[in-house]
C-alpha positions, 0 to 999 in steps of 0.5 A: 373149541379145542384146547390148544396143545401143551407142546405145539413144538412137539406137535409140529415135529411129529406132524411134519415127520408123519407127513413126510413118511406118508408121502413116502409110503404112498410113492412106495405103494404105487411102485414109484420108488427106486431101491435106494429110495425104498432104503432111505424110507426104512431109515426114516421110519427108524429115525422117526421111531427113535425121536418118538421114543425120546418124546415118550421117555419124557412125556408118556404117550403124546396124546391130545393134551400134550400135542393136539389131535393132529399131533396124537394122530401123527405119533400114532402113525409113526408108532405103526411104522416103528417095525425096526424097533419091536420092542419099542412098538410093544411099549408104544402099545402099552402107552397108548392103551393108557392113553385110550383109557384117559381119552388121549387117543382112540380105540381105532388107533389102539386096534391098528397098532395092536394088529401091527405088533401081533404081525411083527411078532409072527402072530395073526392079527385080531382086527384085520387093519394090516395089509401088504401088497400082494400079486393081486393087489392089496391083501390082508395079512393073516387074521385070527379067527376070521369068522368072528372078525366083524364082531371084533371089529364092532367092539373097537369102532371099526367098520365091517371088514369088506368095507374097509378092505375095499376102501384100502384097495382104493386108497392104495391102488396102483396107477393104471399102466398107460399105453403108447397112444395115451403117452403120446397124447400126454406128451403132446398135451404137455409140450402143447403140440397141435393135434 
């Protein structure tokens, strides 16, 4: 049985914000957003970072005790997307480090945020958790000493890089283009027209 969070109100807000941001990002990665919607997403990420900064200022890192498992996961997701506030993102990493030491967050969350901060500072990442959409699909951003990558990943409980890379590509793959015949069939089914 899990202990209820001390601040369910904060948990709900963080979870709602992370869910909305995740849905937006999913559409972005599938190429389903207009330029205006992309810009709105950046604004939402910035606003979410400001809310998380306020929560952290009052409570420290919002870990499991404060906001429950789902709330802590949501806080981490918001910190990952706080790219417009790199100083805040590095502060979040420092607080997350302490949270991991106290069992309030996972080492895997720390590794992802560490990589994100490294990439945003113009450095190569250590754990291979950060990707971008390139001309050939999802590709990893630069990795420091790639020959030692899987050994580093083991130390933070991450699976081998090739398995993780495959999972990321499956999760963020673009929907295949439908041909004219497929669109016609889809329209026929949608309108209930007879064959």
